[in-house]
N, C-alpha and C positions, 0 to 999 in steps of 0.2 A: 722460500718461507717469508718473503716480504712483499707487501704492496709498495712499489717504488716510492710513490709520493702522493699526497692529497693536498688540495687547497681548501682551506676553511675560510669562508667569508662570514664574519660574525657581525651581529646586529646590535651589540651593546652600545649604550650611549653614555654611561657614567661608570665611575670606578666601582660602583656597587654591583656591577653586572658580572663580576667574577674574573677568572683567570684570563680569558681571551681578550679582555679589555686592555691587556698589556700592549696589544697592537692597535689601540685606538688612534695613536699618532703615527703609525707606520705599519710595517709588516715584519714578521719574524720567520726565519727558517730554522727548523729544529730537526736534528738527526739523532734518533735513538741509538744508532749503532756506535755513537761515541762511547757508550757505556760497555762496549764489548758485544758479545753474541746475544742479540735480541730477536733473532729470527724465530718465526713460528713454523708452520707447515703449509704445504700447498692448500690443504683443506681448511686450515685455521691460521691464516697468515697474520703477522703483525705489520704495522705501518713503519717503514724504515724512516721516512722523513715527511715533514709536512710544512706547509706555509700557511700562516694565519694572518689575515688582514681585516681591518674594520670596514664595514660597508660605507660609513660616512666619509672615512678617509679616502677610500677608493673612488668615491663619487666626486669628492672635492679636489683631489690631487692627481687623479688619473692613474694609469696602470704602471707607471715607471717603477715604483717601489716593488710592486708585485712581480714584475719582470725580473728585477734585480735579485730578489730573494729566490724565485723559482729557478733562476740560472744556477744557483748553488747545487741543484739536483744533478747538474751535468758534471760537477766536480770543479767548476770554475770558482776561484777564491775571490775575496774582496781585494781590489787594487788600491783602496785607500788604506791608511794606517789604522788597523783595528785597535792599536794601543793609544790612539788619539794624541800622538806627540805633536801634531801640527803639520807634518809633511804630507805630500801627496805625489808619489813618483810618476803618475801619469797626468798630472795637472788637472785632475777632477773630471775632465771631459771624457767620460766613459761610462757605459751602463753599469759596470761593476765598481765604479768609483763613486761619483756623485749622482748616479741614476740619470746621467745625461748622455745624449747621443747614441751612437751605434755600439755594438760590440767591436772591440779592436780585432785586428787580424790574428793575433795570438789566440784569442778566445775561439775564433772560428776554426783555426787550425787544430786546436786542442780537441774539439768535439768532432772533427772530421768533415766539416762542412766545405772545406776548400783545400786545394793543393797549391803549394807555393812554387814560384819560379826560383830555383836554387842556383846560386853562383858558386861553382866549384871548378878546380882544375886550371885556372888561369896561371900562366907562367909570368915571371917578373917582367913588367913592361907591357904585357898584353892587356887589351881593353875589350869590353863588350857592352853594348847598349841594350837596354830593356825598356819597352814601352808598356805602361800600365794605365788602367782606368781608375776612377774613383772607387775606393773600397766599399762605399755605400751602395754602389750600383753594379759592381763586378766582383769576381773572386780573385782579383789581382793583388798579389803581394810578393815582394822580393825578399828572400832570406839569404843571408851571407854568413856562413860559419867561418871561423878563423882560417887563415891561409894554411893549406895542407890538411885541413880536417874535412871530413864528409858530413853532410847533413844527416843527423841521427833521429829525425822525426821532430815533432813540435816540442817534446820534452827534453830539450838540450839547450845549449847556449849559442846565440847567434845575434847578428844585427838584423833588424827587420825594417823594411821600407814600404810604406803605403802612401797613397794619394788621398788626402783628406779634403772633403768638400762639404758644402751645405746641402747635399742631395740626400734622397732617401729619408730614413728616420732622423738624420741629423738636422733636417729643416726645422724640427720642433724646438731644438735647443741651441742652435748655432748663434742666434742673436744674443742670447744671454752671455755668451763668451766673446762677443764681437767677432764671430767667425762667419757671419752671414756674408755672402758674396765673396768669400775667401776660398781659394784653392791652393793648397801647398803640400809639399812633401813632409810627412811625419817619419822621423827616424827614431826607432826604439831599440834598446838593448834588452834582450830577453835572456833570462837564465831560468829555465823551467826544469832544472835538475831538482833532486829531492833531498830532504833532510829529515832526520828523526826529530819528532816533537811530542811534547806532552801537553795535557790540558788540566787546569785546576778547576774543579767543580765542587760546589757545596755538597756535603754529604747528604744522602737521602735519609739517613737514620739519625744523624747528629748535626743540627744546624750550626753548631760551633766548630765543626770539623771540616776542613778542606781536603778532599780526596784528589790525588793526582792520577790521571788516567793516561795510559800510553796510547796516543792517537796513532802512532806508527810513523811510517815514512811518507811525508807529504811534501808538497811544493814549497820552495823557498818563498817566504811571505814578503809582502810589500811594506812591512813594518820598519820603523826607524832602526838603523843599526849603529850602535856606538862602539863597535869594535874596529872601526877604521877601514873595514873591507867594503862596506856599502853594497852588499849583494841584494838585488831585488828581482822578483819574478818578472816584472816588466817595468822599465823606466824609460820615459820619453826624454830624448836628448834635445836640449834647447839650443836652437841655432845660434843664439847670441853668445854662446860659450860660457855664460854665467849660470851656474846651477842654483836655482832657487827652489826647485820642487822637492829635493831631499835634504835641504838645509833648514834646520830648525830656526824659527823666528825670522825667516827671510821676508815675510809679509807678502809673498807672491807665490801661491801654489795653484794658480789658475792658468790653464793653457790659453794662449792667445795667438793671434796671427804672427806675432814677432818670434814665436817659438818654432815656426815651421821653416822649411828650406824652400828657396825659390831659384829660378833660372840663374846660373852662374855660381851658386853656392857650392862649396865643397865640404866634405866631411872626412876626417881621419880620426882614429882613436887618439893619436898623438896630439892632434890639434884640439881635442876636447877632453883634456886630462882631468878636469873637474868631475867628470862623469865616470871615470875609470880608475881603479886602484893601480897606481904606478904606471899608468898609461897602457895597461894590458887588459885582456879579457879576465873574467873572474877565475878561470882555471889557470891563469898565469901565461897563457899563450899570446902571441902577437897577432893582432887582427890582420894586418898586412895588405889592406886595400885602401884606395882613395875612391870616394863616391862623389860624383859631380852631377848636378842637376842640369841637364842639357836644355830642356824646354818644358814649359807647362802651357797647355792650350786646350783646344777642344777638337774632337774628332768630327767626322762627316755628319754625325747625328746631333752635334751640338753638346755632347757629353764631355766632361773633363778628362783630360789625358795628360800624361807626363812621360818624358824620356829621361832615363837615368843611365849614366855611364859609370861602369865599375872598372877600375884599373888596378892590377896587381902591382904592389910596390917592389 
């Protein structure tokens, strides 16, 4: 009973041109099903969601914003803080954050575009090496659930490792973040479990009334958490061990070369306690691995490559 989505490119040039001018300075994604059952019939369907963008904005700013909003049709959430507290758990450099760069590996896993290399079953003291190419050019990503746990698909909790370079679509935005000519390992903590959430919307019948709608069970958001738990859908771990991305008023919410990992660098949850509650995964389990960057270089075709060693503690 739904048309999945449509894109409206509107031609308004002033505030007098009506509702769609709301997207004069950007794009908007809107889903009618937030209000409950809005479905029609196969013969007379309703539109489930739509994206509207202004023609002049699209021409002047390019397609980044349109891509960002259309991506919500796949179920991918915003990775910036939609409460605008000032934090940014992924450092802004992501199509679903500041409309910059490529989709991250979690987004691609979530929609089924790639399969991860999963680290499981290593016994204490055992090591295994993995070689990956740039995420922008390959489908390579390493996923490590907590020791003793099995990978339960993308919608679970794990450490995610990919190789970030200025290749592919990243070439358009890398320079803005001083990431041009930079190739490094990006380590992220993913908690794609679900939580119950509601949404406050102005009443359709009474403008002075706010109605609360039960959105249902949805992904943990990347909004600022003041409960001390600090759970995020996806959070980039900064290699310098100082957390500025999810700390209010830190003055540094932008991913840079200094936040990536390079040859010889090591990662353990215990060594990066600023990014983990009590030095544990969000579910209270011990991660139980040491990750070491063995090498970063190029393959026979001149494309970026990296070798990562994972050792069970």
